[in-house]
C-alpha positions in Angstrom: -240.6 75.4 215.9 -236.8 75.4 215.7 -234.5 73.3 217.9 -234.2 76.1 220.4 -237.9 76.1 221.0 -238.7 79.4 219.2 -242.0 79.3 217.2 -241.5 80.8 213.7 -244.7 81.3 211.8 -244.9 80.2 208.2 -247.0 82.8 206.5 -246.9 81.1 203.2 -248.5 77.9 204.5 -252.3 77.8 204.1 -255.0 75.2 204.6 -258.0 74.8 202.3 -261.2 73.7 204.2 -263.0 72.7 201.0 -260.1 70.6 199.6 -258.8 69.5 203.0 -255.3 70.2 201.7 -252.4 72.4 202.6 -250.7 74.6 199.9 -248.1 77.3 199.4 -249.8 80.6 198.9 -246.6 82.3 197.7 -245.9 79.7 195.0 -249.6 79.7 194.1 -249.4 83.4 193.3 -245.9 84.1 192.2 -244.2 80.9 191.1 -242.6 80.9 187.6 -244.7 78.4 185.7 -242.4 78.5 182.7 -239.5 77.1 184.7 -238.7 73.5 183.6 -238.4 72.4 187.2 -241.8 73.9 188.1 -243.7 71.6 190.7 -247.5 71.8 191.0 -247.7 69.8 194.3 -247.6 72.8 196.6 -250.0 74.7 194.3 -252.7 72.0 194.0 -252.2 71.1 197.6 -251.0 68.1 199.8 -252.8 65.9 202.1 -250.0 63.5 203.1 -250.3 64.3 206.8 -247.8 61.6 207.9 -244.9 63.1 206.0 -246.0 66.7 205.9 -243.3 68.1 208.2 -240.5 66.7 206.0 -242.1 68.0 202.8 -242.5 71.5 204.3 -238.8 71.6 205.1 -237.9 70.4 201.5 -240.2 72.9 199.9 -238.8 75.8 201.9 -235.3 75.4 200.5 -236.5 74.7 196.9 -235.5 77.2 194.1 -239.1 77.6 193.0 -240.1 78.7 196.5 -237.2 81.0 197.0 -237.7 82.9 193.7 -241.4 83.1 194.5 -240.7 84.7 197.8 -238.3 87.3 196.2 -241.0 88.3 193.8 -243.6 88.5 196.6 -241.3 90.8 198.6 -241.0 93.2 195.6 -244.8 93.1 195.2 -245.3 93.9 198.9 -243.0 96.9 198.5 -245.2 98.2 195.7 -242.5 97.6 193.0 -243.0 96.1 189.6 -242.2 92.5 189.3 -239.4 92.9 186.7 -238.2 96.4 187.7 -234.7 95.3 188.6 -234.5 93.4 185.3 -235.8 96.5 183.5 -233.2 98.6 185.2 -230.4 96.3 184.2 -231.7 96.2 180.6 -232.0 100.0 180.5 -228.5 100.5 181.7 -227.2 98.0 179.1 -229.3 99.6 176.4 -228.1 103.1 177.2 -224.5 101.9 177.1 -224.9 100.3 173.7 -226.8 103.2 172.4 -224.0 105.5 173.5 -221.5 103.2 171.7 -223.5 103.2 168.5 -224.0 107.0 168.6 -220.2 107.5 168.8 -219.7 105.1 166.0 -222.3 106.9 163.8 -220.6 110.2 164.4 -217.2 108.7 163.5 -218.6 107.3 160.2 -220.3 110.6 159.3 -216.9 112.4 160.0 -215.0 110.0 157.8 -217.5 109.9 154.9 -217.8 113.7 154.8 -214.0 113.9 154.2 -213.9 111.3 151.4 -211.8 109.0 153.7 -211.7 105.3 153.3 -213.1 103.5 156.4 -211.6 100.0 156.1 -208.0 98.8 155.8 -206.7 95.3 155.7 -207.8 94.3 159.2 -208.1 90.6 159.6 -205.9 89.7 156.7 -202.6 89.5 158.6 -201.4 88.5 162.1 -200.5 92.0 163.1 -204.0 93.5 162.8 -203.0 96.8 164.5 -200.7 97.8 161.6 -203.4 97.0 159.0 -206.3 98.7 160.6 -208.3 101.2 158.6 -209.2 104.8 159.4 -212.4 103.8 161.1 -210.7 101.6 163.7 -207.9 104.1 164.2 -210.5 106.8 164.7 -212.3 104.6 167.3 -209.1 104.0 169.2 -208.2 107.7 169.1 -211.6 108.7 170.5 -211.4 105.9 173.1 -208.3 107.5 174.6 -210.5 110.4 175.7 -214.0 108.8 175.9 -214.9 106.4 178.8 -217.6 104.7 176.8 -215.4 103.6 173.9 -212.6 102.9 176.3 -214.7 100.5 178.2 -215.8 98.8 174.9 -212.2 98.3 173.7 -210.8 97.3 177.1 -213.4 94.7 177.9 -211.9 91.5 176.5 -214.8 89.3 177.6 -217.3 91.2 175.4 -217.0 89.8 171.9 -219.7 92.1 170.5 -218.3 95.5 169.8 -220.2 96.8 166.7 -217.0 97.4 164.8 -217.2 94.8 162.1 -217.5 95.7 158.4 -221.1 94.4 158.3 -222.1 96.9 161.0 -220.3 99.7 159.1 -222.2 98.9 155.9 -225.5 98.7 157.9 -225.0 102.1 159.5 -223.9 103.7 156.2 -226.9 102.3 154.5 -229.3 103.5 157.3 -227.7 107.0 157.3 -227.9 107.3 153.5 -231.5 106.1 153.5 -232.4 108.6 156.1 -230.7 111.4 154.1 -232.4 110.3 150.9 -235.8 110.2 152.7 -235.4 113.7 153.9 -234.6 114.9 150.4 -237.5 113.0 148.8 -239.9 114.3 151.4 -238.9 117.8 150.5 -239.3 117.1 146.8 -242.8 115.6 147.3 -243.9 118.6 149.3 -242.5 121.0 146.7 -244.6 122.2 143.7 -242.4 120.8 141.0 -238.8 119.7 140.3 -236.4 119.4 137.3 -234.1 116.6 136.4 -230.3 117.1 136.0 -228.5 114.0 134.7 -225.0 113.3 133.4 -222.8 110.2 133.1 -219.1 109.4 133.3 -216.8 106.3 133.6 -215.3 105.4 136.9 -211.9 103.8 137.6 -213.4 100.3 136.7 -214.7 101.6 133.3 -218.3 101.4 134.5 -220.7 104.0 133.3 -222.0 105.9 136.4 -225.1 108.2 135.9 -225.4 111.0 138.4 -229.0 111.7 139.2 -229.8 115.1 140.7 -233.2 116.9 141.2 -233.5 120.7 141.4 -236.5 122.1 143.3 -237.6 125.1 145.4 -238.4 125.0 149.1 -240.8 127.8 150.1 -241.1 128.7 153.8 -244.3 130.7 154.1 -243.9 131.2 157.8 -240.4 132.9 157.4 -241.3 134.4 154.0 -238.2 132.8 152.4 -237.4 130.4 149.6 -234.4 128.3 148.7 -233.3 126.6 145.5 -231.8 123.2 146.1 -230.0 120.7 143.8 -230.0 117.4 145.7 -228.0 114.4 144.8 -229.9 111.0 144.8 -227.1 108.7 143.9 -225.0 107.0 141.2 -226.7 104.5 139.0 -225.0 102.1 136.5 -226.1 102.1 132.9 -225.2 99.1 130.7 -226.7 100.3 127.5 -226.5 103.9 126.3 -229.6 104.4 124.1 -232.2 107.1 124.7 -234.8 104.5 125.7 -232.4 103.1 128.3 -231.9 106.6 129.9 -235.6 107.2 130.0 -236.2 103.8 131.6 -233.5 104.7 134.2 -235.3 108.0 135.0 -238.6 106.2 135.5 -237.1 103.5 137.6 -235.3 105.9 139.9 -238.4 108.1 140.4 -240.5 105.0 141.1 -237.8 103.7 143.5 -238.1 106.9 145.6 -241.9 107.3 145.1 -241.6 110.5 143.1 -244.2 111.5 140.6 -242.9 112.0 137.1 -245.9 114.3 136.3 -244.4 117.0 138.6 -241.3 117.3 136.4 -241.1 120.7 134.7 -237.6 120.8 133.3 -234.7 118.8 132.1 -231.0 119.6 132.1 -228.5 117.5 130.1 -225.3 118.1 128.1 -225.3 118.3 124.3 -224.9 114.6 123.5 -227.2 113.5 120.7 -228.7 110.7 122.8 -229.7 113.3 125.4 -230.6 116.4 123.4 -231.9 114.8 120.2 -235.0 116.7 118.9 -236.6 113.6 117.3 -235.7 110.6 119.6 -233.4 112.0 122.3 -234.1 111.7 126.0 -235.5 115.2 126.3 -237.9 114.5 123.4 -239.2 111.3 125.0 -239.7 112.9 128.3 -241.4 115.9 126.7 -243.8 113.5 124.9 -244.8 112.2 128.4 -244.8 115.6 130.1 -245.2 118.4 127.5 -244.4 121.1 130.0 -241.0 119.6 130.9 -238.8 122.1 129.1 -235.3 121.1 128.0 -232.4 123.4 128.8 -229.0 122.5 127.3 -226.3 122.9 129.9 -225.0 126.5 129.3 -221.6 125.8 130.8 -221.1 123.0 128.3 -222.4 125.3 125.5 -220.0 128.1 126.5 -217.1 125.6 126.5 -218.1 124.6 123.0 -217.9 128.2 121.9 -214.3 128.3 123.2 -213.5 125.0 121.4 -214.8 126.5 118.1 -212.8 129.7 118.7 -209.6 127.6 119.2 -210.2 126.1 115.7 -211.2 129.3 113.9 -207.8 129.7 112.1 -204.7 127.5 111.7 -202.7 130.1 113.6 -204.9 129.8 116.7 -204.7 126.0 116.6 -201.0 126.1 116.4 -201.0 128.6 119.3 -202.8 126.2 121.7 -200.7 123.3 120.5 -197.6 125.3 121.5 -199.2 126.2 124.8 -199.8 122.5 125.5 -196.3 121.6 124.4 -194.7 124.0 126.8 -196.7 122.6 129.7 -195.9 119.0 128.8 -192.2 119.8 128.4 -192.0 121.0 132.0 -194.5 118.7 133.6 -192.7 115.5 132.4 -189.5 116.4 134.3 -189.1 117.5 137.9 -185.8 119.3 137.3 -187.2 121.2 134.4 -190.3 122.2 136.4 -188.0 123.3 139.2 -185.9 125.3 136.8 -188.8 127.8 136.3 -188.2 129.0 139.9 -184.9 130.9 139.4 -185.3 132.8 142.7 -185.2 131.7 146.3 -188.8 130.8 146.5 -191.1 129.0 144.0 -193.5 131.3 142.2 -197.2 130.9 143.2 -198.4 130.8 139.6 -197.5 127.6 137.7 -198.1 126.5 134.2 -201.5 124.9 133.6 -202.7 122.2 131.2 -204.8 123.0 128.2 -207.9 120.8 128.6 -210.8 120.9 126.2 -213.3 119.6 128.7 -212.4 121.8 131.6 -214.5 124.9 131.5 -211.8 127.2 132.9 -208.6 125.4 131.8 -207.8 127.5 128.7 -207.9 130.8 130.6 -205.7 129.5 133.4 -203.2 128.1 130.9 -203.0 131.3 128.9 -202.9 133.6 132.0 -200.2 131.4 133.6 -197.9 131.5 130.6 -198.4 135.3 130.1 -197.6 135.9 133.7 -194.5 133.7 133.6 -193.5 134.4 130.0 -190.1 135.9 130.8 -189.3 133.2 133.3 -190.2 130.5 130.8 -187.9 132.1 128.2 -185.1 132.3 130.7 -185.5 128.6 131.6 -185.7 127.5 127.9 -182.6 129.5 127.1 -180.7 128.0 130.0 -181.7 124.5 129.1 -180.9 124.9 125.4 -177.4 126.1 126.4 -176.5 123.9 129.4 -178.4 120.7 129.1 -176.4 117.5 128.5 -179.3 115.7 127.0 -179.6 116.1 123.2 -183.4 115.6 123.1 -184.0 118.1 125.9 -181.7 120.7 124.3 -183.4 120.4 120.9 -186.9 120.5 122.4 -186.0 123.6 124.5 -184.6 125.3 121.5 -187.7 124.4 119.4 -190.1 125.7 122.0 -188.0 128.9 122.6 -188.1 129.6 118.8 -191.9 129.1 118.7 -192.8 131.4 121.7 -190.1 133.9 120.9 -192.1 135.4 118.1 -194.2 138.5 117.9 -197.2 136.6 116.6 -197.2 134.3 119.6 -197.0 137.2 122.0 -199.8 139.0 120.3 -202.0 135.9 120.3 -201.2 135.4 124.0 -202.3 138.9 124.8 -205.5 138.7 122.6 -206.5 135.3 124.0 -206.0 136.4 127.6 -208.4 139.2 127.2 -211.0 137.1 125.3 -210.9 134.2 127.8 -211.1 136.7 130.8 -214.6 137.7 129.6 -215.6 134.0 129.3 -214.1 133.0 132.6 -216.3 135.3 134.6 -219.5 134.1 132.9 -218.4 130.4 133.3 -218.0 130.9 137.1 -221.4 132.6 137.4 -223.2 129.9 135.5 -222.0 127.2 137.8 -223.8 128.5 140.8 -226.9 126.5 142.0 -228.8 129.7 142.8 -228.6 131.2 139.3 -231.8 131.4 137.2 -232.4 131.7 133.4 -232.7 135.5 133.2 -229.4 135.9 135.1 -227.7 133.5 132.7 -229.1 135.4 129.7 -227.8 138.7 131.1 -224.4 137.3 131.8 -224.2 135.9 128.2 -225.3 139.2 126.7 -222.7 141.0 128.8 -220.1 138.5 127.4 -221.2 139.2 123.9 -221.0 142.9 124.4 -217.6 142.6 126.0 -216.3 140.5 123.0 -217.9 143.0 120.6 -216.0 145.8 122.2 -212.7 144.0 121.7 -213.0 144.5 118.0 -212.0 148.2 118.5 -209.1 147.4 120.9 -206.7 145.8 118.5 -204.2 148.6 118.8 -204.3 148.3 122.6 -203.4 144.6 122.3 -200.6 145.5 119.9 -199.2 148.0 122.4 -199.4 145.6 125.3 -197.6 142.9 123.2 -194.9 145.4 122.3 -194.2 146.0 126.0 -193.9 142.3 126.7 -191.7 141.8 123.6 -189.4 144.7 124.7 -188.8 143.0 128.0 -187.0 140.1 126.3 -185.9 141.9 123.1 -188.2 140.1 120.7 -188.2 142.0 117.4 -191.6 143.6 116.8 -191.2 143.7 113.0 -191.9 140.3 111.5 -189.1 138.7 109.5 -189.5 139.2 105.8 -190.2 135.9 104.1 -191.0 134.8 100.6 -194.6 135.5 99.9 -196.9 132.4 99.5 -199.8 132.7 97.0 -202.6 130.4 96.2 -202.8 128.9 92.8 -205.0 130.8 90.4 -207.4 128.8 88.2 -209.0 129.8 84.9 -212.4 130.7 86.3 -211.3 132.3 89.6 -212.4 135.8 90.5 -209.4 138.1 90.9 -208.7 138.9 94.5 -206.2 138.6 97.4 -204.4 135.3 96.9 -201.9 135.7 99.7 -201.7 132.7 102.0 -199.1 133.9 104.5 -200.0 136.0 107.5 -198.0 139.2 108.0 -198.3 142.1 110.5 -200.3 143.9 107.9 -203.0 141.3 107.5 -202.9 139.7 111.0 -205.9 141.7 112.1 -208.0 140.6 109.1 -206.9 137.0 108.9 -206.6 136.1 112.6 -207.9 138.7 115.0 -211.3 139.5 113.4 -212.2 135.9 112.6 -211.7 135.0 116.3 -213.9 137.9 117.4 -216.6 137.3 114.8 -216.7 133.6 115.5 -217.2 134.3 119.2 -220.0 136.7 118.6 -221.8 134.4 116.1 -221.4 131.4 118.4 -222.7 133.3 121.5 -225.8 134.4 119.6 -226.6 131.1 117.9 -225.7 128.4 120.4 -228.0 129.8 123.1 -231.2 130.2 121.0 -232.9 127.4 122.9 -232.1 129.1 126.2 -233.5 132.4 125.0 -236.6 130.6 123.7 -237.3 129.1 127.2 -236.5 132.3 129.0 -238.8 134.4 126.7 -241.7 132.4 127.9 -241.3 134.0 131.3 -240.5 137.6 130.2 -243.9 138.9 131.0 -243.3 138.1 134.7 -240.3 140.5 134.9 -241.3 143.4 137.1 -240.2 146.0 134.6 -242.2 144.3 131.9 -245.3 144.1 134.1 -245.2 147.9 134.4 -244.3 148.6 130.8 -246.6 146.1 128.9 -250.0 147.2 128.1 -253.0 145.1 129.1 -253.3 143.5 125.6 -249.6 142.4 125.7 -250.0 141.0 129.2 -253.1 139.1 128.2 -251.5 137.5 125.2 -248.3 136.5 127.0 -250.1 135.2 130.0 -252.6 133.2 127.8 -249.8 131.5 125.9 -248.0 130.8 129.2 -251.1 129.3 130.7 -251.6 127.0 127.6 -248.1 125.6 128.0 -248.4 125.1 131.8 -252.1 124.3 131.9 -251.7 121.7 134.6 -250.1 124.2 137.0 -251.6 127.6 136.0 -255.2 128.6 135.7 -256.7 131.3 133.4 -257.0 133.5 136.4 -253.3 134.5 136.0 -254.3 137.3 133.7 -256.5 138.9 136.3 -253.8 138.4 139.0 -251.1 140.1 137.0 -253.3 143.1 136.3 -254.3 143.4 140.0 -250.7 143.0 141.0 -249.7 145.8 138.6 -252.3 148.2 140.1 -251.7 147.3 143.7 -247.9 147.1 143.9 -247.0 149.7 141.2 -244.4 151.5 143.3 -243.0 148.3 144.8 -242.4 146.7 141.4 -240.3 149.6 140.3 -237.6 148.5 142.8 -237.6 144.9 141.7 -235.2 143.5 139.1 -236.1 139.9 138.3 -238.6 137.1 138.9 -236.9 136.1 142.1 -237.5 139.5 143.5 -241.1 139.3 142.4 -241.5 136.0 144.3 -239.9 137.5 147.4 -242.3 140.5 147.2 -245.3 138.2 147.1 -244.0 136.3 150.2 -243.1 139.5 152.1 -246.5 141.0 151.6 -248.3 137.8 152.5 -250.4 137.7 149.3 -249.3 134.1 148.2 -252.9 132.9 148.4 -254.2 135.9 146.5 -251.7 135.6 143.6 -251.2 131.8 143.7 -250.9 131.5 140.0 -248.1 134.1 139.8 -246.4 132.4 142.7 -246.6 129.0 140.9 -245.2 130.6 137.7 -242.3 132.1 139.7 -241.5 128.7 141.4 -241.5 126.9 138.0 -239.1 129.6 136.7 -236.5 129.3 139.5 -236.7 125.5 139.4 -235.6 125.3 135.7 -231.9 124.3 135.5 -229.2 126.4 134.0 -226.2 124.0 134.0 -225.4 120.5 135.0 -222.5 121.7 137.1 -223.9 119.9 140.2 -223.5 116.6 138.3 -220.0 117.5 137.3 -219.1 118.3 140.9 -220.5 114.8 141.9 -218.1 113.3 139.4 -215.2 114.9 141.3 -216.4 113.1 144.4 -216.8 109.9 142.5 -213.1 109.9 141.4 -212.0 110.5 145.0 -214.3 107.9 146.6 -213.9 105.1 144.0 -210.2 105.5 143.3 -207.4 103.0 142.4 -207.2 101.6 145.9 -211.0 101.3 146.3 -212.0 100.1 142.8 -213.8 97.0 144.2 -216.3 99.0 146.2 -219.9 97.8 145.7 -222.4 100.0 143.9 -224.7 100.4 147.0 -221.8 101.4 149.2 -220.5 103.8 146.6 -223.9 105.5 146.3 -224.4 105.6 150.1 -221.0 107.1 150.8 -221.5 109.6 147.9 -224.8 110.8 149.3 -223.3 111.3 152.8 -220.3 113.2 151.3 -222.1 115.3 148.7 -224.9 116.2 151.1 -222.6 116.5 154.1 -224.0 120.0 154.9 -227.4 118.4 155.6 -226.4 115.3 157.6 -227.2 117.2 160.8 -230.9 116.9 159.8 -230.6 113.1 160.4 -232.1 111.9 163.7 -229.1 110.0 164.9 -230.9 108.8 168.1 -233.2 106.6 166.1 -230.3 104.8 164.3 -229.2 102.6 167.3 -232.7 101.2 167.8 -232.9 100.3 164.1 -229.4 98.8 164.1 -230.2 96.6 167.1 -233.4 95.5 165.5 -231.9 94.6 162.1 -228.6 93.1 163.3 -230.1 91.3 166.3 -226.9 90.6 168.1 -228.6 90.5 171.4 -231.8 88.4 171.3 -233.0 89.7 174.7 -232.1 93.3 174.3 -234.8 95.9 173.6 -233.7 99.5 173.3 -235.3 101.8 175.8 -237.6 104.4 174.4 
């Protein structure tokens, strides 16, 4: 009863007849027993009847009783006890999940464009000026996004998920997810091939690019896709064949990939890789006999060009002069600008002659032939008006070298030769190319070079036209004849050492053509050997071969790939020949045969043929994918970022090289993992 006389019932106050005590029912049911100030008196009961009124008043205003009453009210309203707390945590979790999602998207955007994330933040007082691209991008997005705007404007919140540790954590998680997606595809595929190459980075560390080529077959959509996926850069301290093999085994074990599923190897022509007795390819072949080695055809083609450039002394001098012209102009901005004598700069500029660049020679020759008159005008102008003695002498010397009929004729000949090689080189660099297509392109190049033997007169006429534009004399200057010394037992013959217009074709032109033809035939014997193993699967050969030839070729093939192909392949080919006779007439290669099997839903019927086709398209043609990864390496680990760690380098490289596949990453799961691993909030659990 209150002072006004109103009786107010205390529903929480109860009396126990058995114990002869009063107790608080609300505290007995809902009191927080983990509270340090928890009191058990009103739960066990009181029998101090003399002071009971005073103790009731004290208990009613206690924190323990008030909190218990709040919980009881929620329970009476059929709500969960911690619903309000859960709602608060859910709102907080959603906010931080939105923050992390935006940060992840910004990181993916920056890594896909080879952009450095961090600057010099924290190293000076004015941190705004030293911020990196990541923080600048966050501030830019915050101007239009309320979530990031709230994050940056809230000065009381110290946790913002913008530190370099969080960046590394997110980059590592994204790269790991991307790598897991790739490895899951490789494990589900029938087989794979290894593509590997190495180079030095800016810090003189050997970086090995590890790439796997495999085929993904979608039976539901009747499609297949050839993929060359990058797994990372790995350092190599020693460069022996055994060290490379150990690296291959370690990488495959790291990603839980089975070495026994390897069916091919693609390396360059270095002895440590391609050695037939103790090279990497031989050591892997000893472990997996069916892992065929394919020498990178793009490297092989470039070696053919290098041999052609050394075929005769005249050709070597030609490319030296070509390089001297480029260096003369590239070392001086005014000289480079002097090539543009008109109002606008010409689109075609001089190119460098590089022995390791697959297309550099053609670009250099084509550029000089196109700008030949402009170069002569510029050299003439410099030789007459330059105030520098060295520049004037160099310009006069170069002008004298290229202002000759022999140089113009070689320029015309080489432009036509390199044009044939350039097309093949571009085709070989595609990831979708297969061995038969590579052989066909090389045979076309050989045929094209062979046809050039009969076009010498056309080259002469084309050179005459170019010479007449500048007034270069077509007839060579008569010089004293140079003869080789005749010894006592020498056979009598042509002892002339000088090259004239009469013997230019025999001493220069034909050796270039013949060297090209011989090199194209001999350097690719290993490619033809591997390709011939699959010739019986060509649709035209299936129709043309008799039963005996098919049985012999298929039997030899089955012996080589006995772990993948059964002896039933002979019966399957004969059945395929009789059932799809008309369909096979419209197919050109093994890829078309594979597509035919998928389109007609007979993959289970001709499973051995399907496996053989998958092995064929999986075999590598070039290591161009590894060379492309080196281009990314030089951009990511450059002069300003030469202290980047190996893990961060590999992770950023994966996100950049495989940027077309980053949309396959489940971004929504990353915030939960980040919150678990970083543990900034001990109480925070991300809502599911």
